[in-house]
Backbone bond lengths (Angstrom), bond angles and torsions (degrees), N, CA, C in turn:
res aa  C-N    CA-C-N  psi(-1)  N-CA   C-N-CA  omega(-1)  CA-C   N-CA-C  phi
1 X - - - 1.481 - - 1.545 109.65 -
2 X 1.330 115.82 124.74 1.417 120.66 -177.68 1.535 109.58 -84.28
3 X 1.325 116.25 127.92 1.486 121.86 -179.73 1.492 109.26 -92.26
4 X 1.324 117.40 120.58 1.451 121.72 176.66 1.511 112.10 -77.03
5 X 1.355 114.97 143.47 1.457 117.06 176.33 1.539 109.73 -73.71
6 X 1.343 114.76 119.60 1.471 116.03 -179.98 1.522 113.53 -102.86
7 X 1.326 116.64 15.46 1.488 119.50 -176.26 1.548 108.80 -57.79
8 X 1.321 117.38 -41.93 1.484 116.73 -176.55 1.543 109.52 -66.48
9 X 1.291 120.51 -29.66 1.475 123.18 178.35 1.512 109.67 -70.66
10 X 1.305 118.34 -40.03 1.466 121.53 177.83 1.514 109.02 -68.04
11 X 1.341 117.87 -40.08 1.439 121.85 178.32 1.505 110.24 -66.85
12 X 1.312 119.23 -34.05 1.471 123.58 178.97 1.525 108.85 -64.02
13 X 1.350 117.41 -43.40 1.416 121.86 176.38 1.503 113.27 -59.36
14 X 1.361 117.57 -44.87 1.423 122.57 176.05 1.495 113.82 -64.83
15 X 1.337 117.18 -37.92 1.438 124.42 179.06 1.566 109.64 -62.71
16 X 1.321 116.96 -45.71 1.469 121.83 -179.59 1.555 110.92 -61.43
17 X 1.334 116.07 -40.70 1.444 121.31 178.59 1.571 109.93 -65.58
18 X 1.327 117.14 -42.60 1.439 120.03 179.98 1.520 111.77 -68.80
19 X 1.297 116.31 -35.43 1.490 120.84 178.70 1.549 108.49 -70.26
20 X 1.310 117.17 -34.94 1.453 118.45 176.05 1.501 111.47 -63.76
21 X 1.365 117.76 -43.76 1.434 121.33 175.98 1.519 112.34 -59.56
22 X 1.278 116.45 -40.68 1.516 121.32 178.62 1.504 108.76 -62.86
23 X 1.307 117.02 -46.28 1.462 119.09 179.67 1.503 113.04 -60.03
24 X 1.344 116.79 -40.00 1.496 122.44 178.38 1.499 109.42 -64.95
25 X 1.336 118.00 -41.43 1.438 123.04 -177.03 1.560 109.42 -66.80
26 X 1.344 116.98 -36.86 1.450 120.93 179.37 1.538 112.10 -68.56
27 X 1.270 118.93 -16.87 1.463 123.31 -178.93 1.540 111.96 -85.70
28 X 1.329 118.53 -7.97 1.477 119.25 -179.51 1.522 109.11 -73.10
29 X 1.353 114.67 121.95 1.476 120.34 177.12 1.519 110.52 -73.49
30 X 1.302 115.88 131.76 1.483 121.56 175.46 1.533 114.04 50.99
31 X 1.379 116.95 61.93 1.457 118.74 -175.68 1.529 112.87 -70.80
32 X 1.324 114.00 147.85 1.474 117.68 176.86 1.545 106.62 -83.78
33 X 1.348 116.28 -175.91 1.453 122.73 -172.34 1.540 111.69 -66.18
34 X 1.298 117.11 -33.82 1.471 120.11 -179.63 1.517 109.98 -73.23
35 X 1.320 117.43 -37.26 1.428 121.99 177.93 1.544 110.17 -69.30
36 X 1.284 117.45 -39.20 1.497 122.16 176.10 1.517 109.57 -60.72
37 X 1.338 115.99 -45.30 1.528 121.02 179.69 1.548 108.72 -62.75
38 X 1.348 118.40 -39.57 1.421 120.69 176.92 1.519 114.24 -64.19
39 X 1.349 113.47 -41.03 1.521 117.66 175.99 1.496 111.10 -63.75
40 X 1.306 120.85 -39.70 1.465 123.14 177.93 1.516 107.78 -63.36
41 X 1.323 119.28 -43.19 1.452 121.11 178.21 1.541 112.11 -62.86
42 X 1.304 118.94 -40.20 1.415 120.76 177.02 1.524 111.55 -63.38
43 X 1.345 117.61 -36.73 1.469 121.85 177.66 1.514 109.04 -65.34
44 X 1.376 117.18 -48.60 1.457 119.27 -179.66 1.571 111.95 -60.48
45 X 1.305 115.26 -40.21 1.457 120.59 178.17 1.538 110.92 -62.57
46 X 1.358 114.99 -43.18 1.472 119.65 -177.34 1.553 109.48 -67.19
47 X 1.322 116.05 -40.76 1.458 118.75 -179.97 1.498 112.06 -64.23
48 X 1.344 118.23 -45.05 1.417 124.49 177.92 1.505 112.03 -58.48
49 X 1.322 116.62 -50.42 1.431 119.40 175.39 1.522 114.44 -61.71
50 X 1.336 117.02 -35.78 1.457 120.10 -179.55 1.519 111.02 -63.59
51 X 1.324 118.66 -48.86 1.423 118.46 -176.65 1.531 112.26 -71.12
52 X 1.339 116.47 -33.48 1.471 118.95 177.59 1.529 109.18 -69.09
53 X 1.321 117.19 -36.36 1.513 121.06 176.36 1.528 108.24 -60.85
54 X 1.295 116.73 -46.89 1.476 119.68 177.69 1.503 112.21 -58.81
55 X 1.332 115.27 -45.47 1.466 121.57 179.49 1.530 111.34 -58.96
56 X 1.308 117.97 -48.63 1.452 121.10 -178.07 1.503 110.51 -66.19
57 X 1.300 118.89 -40.07 1.492 123.33 179.70 1.544 109.33 -65.37
58 X 1.338 116.37 -46.92 1.458 118.95 179.69 1.555 110.96 -63.22
59 X 1.311 116.34 -38.87 1.471 119.74 177.86 1.526 109.23 -62.50
60 X 1.298 119.08 -39.20 1.442 120.05 -179.04 1.579 108.30 -69.03
61 X 1.333 116.39 -29.26 1.433 118.24 179.13 1.544 112.47 -81.75
62 X 1.353 119.05 -1.21 1.424 123.48 174.04 1.539 115.36 107.23
63 X 1.333 117.33 1.89 1.468 118.39 178.97 1.532 107.57 -94.25
64 X 1.312 113.43 112.29 1.461 119.32 -173.80 1.562 112.82 -103.54
65 X 1.290 115.99 4.75 1.490 120.06 -174.98 1.607 111.59 -99.81
66 X 1.334 115.30 20.08 1.472 118.90 -178.21 1.535 107.34 -95.06
67 X 1.366 116.90 110.99 1.456 119.59 -176.77 1.508 113.96 -123.74
68 X 1.320 120.61 -10.74 1.449 124.76 -175.17 1.508 110.76 -142.40
69 X 1.339 114.89 166.62 1.490 117.41 176.30 1.531 111.71 -59.39
70 X 1.294 116.03 -41.83 1.468 119.92 179.69 1.507 112.42 -59.89
71 X 1.358 117.18 -47.53 1.424 120.46 -177.59 1.565 110.89 -68.90
72 X 1.330 118.18 -31.65 1.501 121.65 178.23 1.488 107.64 -67.18
73 X 1.332 117.54 -46.28 1.487 118.58 -178.43 1.549 112.14 -66.51
74 X 1.304 115.40 -41.81 1.478 119.29 178.00 1.530 110.86 -60.87
75 X 1.309 116.31 -46.66 1.449 119.85 -177.38 1.562 110.57 -67.53
76 X 1.313 118.10 -35.82 1.451 121.70 178.10 1.457 111.66 -63.86
77 X 1.363 117.16 -39.60 1.429 119.77 179.33 1.546 112.03 -76.74
């Protein structure tokens, strides 16, 4: 029995949670400096998970030349 790599599915789950947190943080009216810093952190976390998700998915599809955020985005498009 061949075991499929589910890393991209796990990363997708984590990405959706991080994106949810970012959306909630963006709804805060008139955020203070700590809330702004948290929102920036949620954005950075979402972006990191997004490109790693793309990388893992593309590798499962057979594309092994994805090494950076730029190459992941270019290959995805």
